[in-house]
DRENKE-945119 format. One record per residue (C-alpha): residue in three letters; x, z, y; chain; residue number from 0. Coordinates in pm, 1 decimal, m for minus. Layout:
N
R ala X Z Y A NUM
...
END
This chain:
206
R met 0.0 0.0 0.0 A 0
R gly 126.0 m82.6 346.8 A 1
R asp 423.2 m281.0 203.3 A 2
R gly 331.1 m598.0 388.9 A 3
R arg 247.3 m797.0 78.1 A 4
R pro m92.0 m970.9 56.0 A 5
R asp m354.4 m827.9 m175.8 A 6
R gln m350.2 m990.7 m515.0 A 7
R thr m722.3 m937.0 m573.8 A 8
R thr m992.0 m1141.6 m401.7 A 9
R pro m1364.4 m1063.6 m367.4 A 10
R ala m1431.1 m1322.4 m638.0 A 11
R glu m1192.6 m1144.0 m874.9 A 12
R ile m1361.1 m811.8 m797.0 A 13
R glu m1692.4 m969.0 m892.5 A 14
R arg m1544.4 m1089.3 m1221.7 A 15
R ala m1409.0 m740.2 m1293.9 A 16
R leu m1744.0 m578.5 m1219.0 A 17
R ala m1918.7 m839.0 m1433.7 A 18
R gly m1717.3 m729.0 m1737.0 A 19
R asp m1413.1 m957.9 m1737.4 A 20
R ala m1159.9 m735.0 m1918.8 A 21
R ala m850.0 m905.9 m1776.9 A 22
R ala m982.6 m893.7 m1421.4 A 23
R leu m1082.7 m528.5 m1464.1 A 24
R ala m739.7 m432.3 m1597.8 A 25
R ala m568.5 m610.9 m1310.0 A 26
R leu m795.5 m443.0 m1056.2 A 27
R val m741.9 m92.1 m1193.9 A 28
R asp m365.1 m148.8 m1222.3 A 29
R glu m347.9 m266.4 m861.7 A 30
R leu m557.6 14.1 m715.8 A 31
R thr m439.3 315.2 m917.2 A 32
R pro m108.0 368.0 m728.7 A 33
R val m290.7 338.9 m396.6 A 34
R val m555.4 593.4 m492.5 A 35
R gln m299.4 834.7 m637.1 A 36
R ala m79.9 814.2 m326.9 A 37
R arg m370.2 879.9 m87.8 A 38
R val m507.2 1165.4 m300.4 A 39
R ala m161.0 1324.3 m321.1 A 40
R arg m125.6 1299.0 55.7 A 41
R val m458.8 1477.0 107.1 A 42
R leu m357.1 1752.5 m134.8 A 43
R leu m19.7 1801.2 35.4 A 44
R arg m189.5 1827.6 374.2 A 45
R arg m404.7 2107.3 236.8 A 46
R arg m101.9 2283.9 82.0 A 47
R thr m291.7 2355.5 m239.1 A 48
R thr m144.6 2618.8 m471.1 A 49
R arg m300.7 2461.0 m780.1 A 50
R asp m136.8 2217.9 m1020.9 A 51
R val m96.7 1919.9 m787.4 A 52
R arg m33.7 1671.1 m1066.6 A 53
R gln m356.8 1770.7 m1242.9 A 54
R glu m548.3 1767.9 m913.9 A 55
R val m421.4 1416.4 m840.5 A 56
R glu m546.3 1303.0 m1182.1 A 57
R asp m886.6 1468.9 m1136.8 A 58
R leu m940.2 1341.6 m782.0 A 59
R thr m818.3 992.5 m872.9 A 60
R gln m1090.5 985.8 m1137.6 A 61
R glu m1348.0 1094.3 m877.7 A 62
R val m1238.7 817.9 m640.5 A 63
R phe m1270.6 553.2 m911.8 A 64
R leu m1616.6 687.6 m994.2 A 65
R ala m1709.2 638.3 m629.8 A 66
R leu m1563.0 287.5 m623.2 A 67
R phe m1747.7 176.5 m937.4 A 68
R ala m2073.8 364.7 m875.3 A 69
R gly m2391.7 161.5 m847.9 A 70
R gly m2235.9 m144.1 m1007.1 A 71
R gly m1935.0 m132.1 m774.7 A 72
R arg m2133.5 m103.5 m453.8 A 73
R val m1837.7 36.9 m256.9 A 74
R leu m1594.5 m226.4 m383.1 A 75
R arg m1843.5 m500.9 m305.8 A 76
R ser m1870.0 m374.8 52.4 A 77
R trp m1506.3 m470.1 119.3 A 78
R gln m1489.8 m776.2 343.2 A 79
R pro m1137.0 m908.7 403.9 A 80
R gln m1249.7 m1101.7 710.7 A 81
R arg m1292.4 m769.2 888.2 A 82
R gly m915.7 m733.0 887.6 A 83
R leu m870.6 m451.7 636.8 A 84
R ser m677.6 m532.2 319.2 A 85
R leu m821.2 m424.0 m14.9 A 86
R lys m547.9 m164.1 m61.2 A 87
R asn m602.9 m18.1 284.1 A 88
R phe m978.5 m21.1 229.9 A 89
R val m948.7 160.3 m104.5 A 90
R gly m693.5 397.1 45.5 A 91
R leu m941.4 486.9 316.8 A 92
R val m1214.3 547.8 57.5 A 93
R ala m974.1 764.9 m145.6 A 94
R asp m873.9 968.1 159.4 A 95
R arg m1233.1 1032.5 263.5 A 96
R gln m1353.8 1103.5 m89.9 A 97
R ala m1073.1 1347.5 m170.2 A 98
R thr m1107.8 1524.3 163.7 A 99
R ser m1484.5 1556.8 120.5 A 100
R ile m1452.3 1695.0 m232.7 A 101
R leu m1187.7 1950.7 m137.2 A 102
R arg m1380.9 2059.5 169.5 A 103
R ser m1717.6 2096.7 m7.6 A 104
R gly m1597.0 2204.8 m352.2 A 105
R lys m1837.9 1953.2 m504.3 A 106
R arg m1741.0 1688.0 m752.4 A 107
R ser m1884.8 1346.9 m828.4 A 108
R pro m2258.1 1298.0 m765.7 A 109
R trp m2254.3 998.1 m1002.3 A 110
R thr m2206.1 1190.3 m1326.5 A 111
R glu m2520.0 1263.6 m1524.6 A 112
R glu m2416.3 1623.8 m1580.2 A 113
R pro m2333.9 1841.4 m1275.8 A 114
R thr m1979.1 1970.9 m1256.8 A 115
R ala m1937.4 2347.3 m1250.3 A 116
R val m1699.3 2445.7 m971.9 A 117
R asp m1563.0 2729.9 m1186.9 A 118
R asp m1463.3 2483.1 m1456.8 A 119
R leu m1285.4 2259.1 m1210.4 A 120
R asp m1097.5 2544.8 m1048.7 A 121
R arg m917.4 2622.6 m1372.0 A 122
R pro m593.8 2431.5 m1438.2 A 123
R ala m607.4 2176.5 m1718.8 A 124
R asp m345.5 2045.8 m1957.3 A 125
R asp m210.5 1695.1 m1938.3 A 126
R ala m261.7 1622.8 m2307.0 A 127
R asp m564.5 1713.3 m2520.0 A 128
R pro m786.0 1955.6 m2322.9 A 129
R glu m648.1 2308.2 m2351.6 A 130
R ala m441.5 2198.6 m2651.8 A 131
R arg m119.5 2363.3 m2544.6 A 132
R ala m295.5 2699.7 m2526.1 A 133
R leu m433.2 2670.2 m2878.7 A 134
R ser m277.4 2717.6 m3219.0 A 135
R arg m315.2 2441.7 m3476.2 A 136
R gln m595.0 2635.8 m3640.2 A 137
R gln m775.6 2681.5 m3309.2 A 138
R leu m729.4 2316.4 m3222.2 A 139
R arg m875.6 2218.7 m3560.5 A 140
R arg m1173.4 2443.0 m3486.4 A 141
R leu m1212.9 2284.7 m3142.1 A 142
R leu m1226.9 1936.6 m3291.7 A 143
R glu m1480.1 2053.2 m3552.6 A 144
R leu m1706.1 2197.0 m3282.1 A 145
R leu m1678.2 1885.8 m3069.8 A 146
R arg m1764.8 1663.8 m3365.1 A 147
R glu m2072.3 1881.5 m3436.5 A 148
R arg m2194.5 1886.2 m3078.0 A 149
R leu m2117.6 1538.0 m2955.1 A 150
R ser m2329.1 1231.5 m3018.9 A 151
R pro m2166.1 953.8 m3224.5 A 152
R leu m2085.9 773.6 m2899.5 A 153
R gly m1947.0 1090.2 m2740.7 A 154
R trp m1717.4 1160.4 m3036.3 A 155
R his m1603.6 796.0 m3044.1 A 156
R leu m1513.5 812.4 m2675.1 A 157
R phe m1341.8 1151.0 m2715.1 A 158
R asp m1130.7 1001.5 m2994.5 A 159
R leu m1036.4 700.3 m2781.1 A 160
R leu m965.9 892.5 m2460.2 A 161
R phe m809.5 1219.2 m2577.0 A 162
R ile m685.9 1171.2 m2932.7 A 163
R gln m566.7 811.0 m2916.5 A 164
R glu m498.7 854.3 m2540.4 A 165
R lys m618.3 506.4 m2449.9 A 166
R thr m654.8 410.4 m2086.5 A 167
R val m994.8 373.0 m1921.9 A 168
R thr m942.1 m2.0 m1911.3 A 169
R glu m872.4 m12.4 m2286.1 A 170
R val m1179.5 200.5 m2358.1 A 171
R cys m1395.8 m24.3 m2142.0 A 172
R arg m1283.9 m318.8 m2351.8 A 173
R thr m1317.4 m140.5 m2688.0 A 174
R ala m1651.9 29.8 m2620.7 A 175
R glu m1791.0 m250.7 m2402.8 A 176
R met m1875.5 m4.6 m2126.4 A 177
R ser m1837.0 m13.1 m1749.7 A 178
R pro m1554.6 181.8 m1581.6 A 179
R glu m1814.3 397.9 m1408.4 A 180
R ala m1962.8 501.2 m1743.1 A 181
R val m1623.1 568.4 m1904.7 A 182
R tyr m1499.9 779.5 m1612.5 A 183
R ala m1823.9 980.2 m1621.4 A 184
R trp m1794.1 1034.1 m1997.0 A 185
R arg m1429.2 1136.9 m1966.1 A 186
R ser m1520.0 1397.3 m1706.5 A 187
R arg m1803.2 1539.8 m1920.4 A 188
R leu m1595.4 1542.0 m2238.6 A 189
R arg m1305.4 1718.3 m2070.6 A 190
R arg m1534.4 1988.4 m1933.7 A 191
R gln m1702.4 2044.6 m2270.0 A 192
R ala m1368.2 2064.0 m2449.9 A 193
R arg m1237.8 2315.5 m2196.3 A 194
R arg m1543.3 2537.1 m2234.9 A 195
R leu m1519.9 2534.8 m2613.8 A 196
R ala m1145.4 2595.5 m2606.4 A 197
R arg m1186.3 2899.9 m2384.0 A 198
R arg m1457.3 3032.5 m2616.9 A 199
R ile m1238.0 2986.3 m2925.2 A 200
R glu m942.9 3149.8 m2752.0 A 201
R ser m1150.5 3451.1 m2644.6 A 202
R glu m1293.2 3493.0 m2995.9 A 203
R ser m944.6 3499.2 m3145.7 A 204
R arg m830.5 3792.7 m2932.9 A 205
END
């Protein structure tokens, strides 16, 4: 962003990505991810947060992409290059405003079907499988058993793709034939459910 190079993505390519073109979607996400992460990190540094900045960047980046893809990509479709703002600068502005709004209000994405508990989000998360580093092998096995029991077939399939196989959102979109908006929303819900169950298992083992 701000490196003087022209945007590689055109409005027509955005339309192809939003219409389900896997290659166009992958290119779009790859192009925008560094921009979103940089803007989110800048917002966090301005606020001098004491939490795990790397995890916060990941969480807020997900929220920004949810906003960008919400409503069939309504925000992305509103970008008009003729107004003089490049795609990267436009997305950077969205990321800045979205991250600032979330941190100020304490509220997470309004596009997820299940509301996000602020208490859940205020707890640090692990980079790998949710809460995995805090669990023994036996506890982790129990966590996976509980998730398999509680999740729908689709939910378990997505959990396997996202957290066990550690596939990217773009790869999951292609494999599951789902929109980025839906995959990001599922990833957020699955992470929260796994965290809650992991904390319950850990407390029961004490």
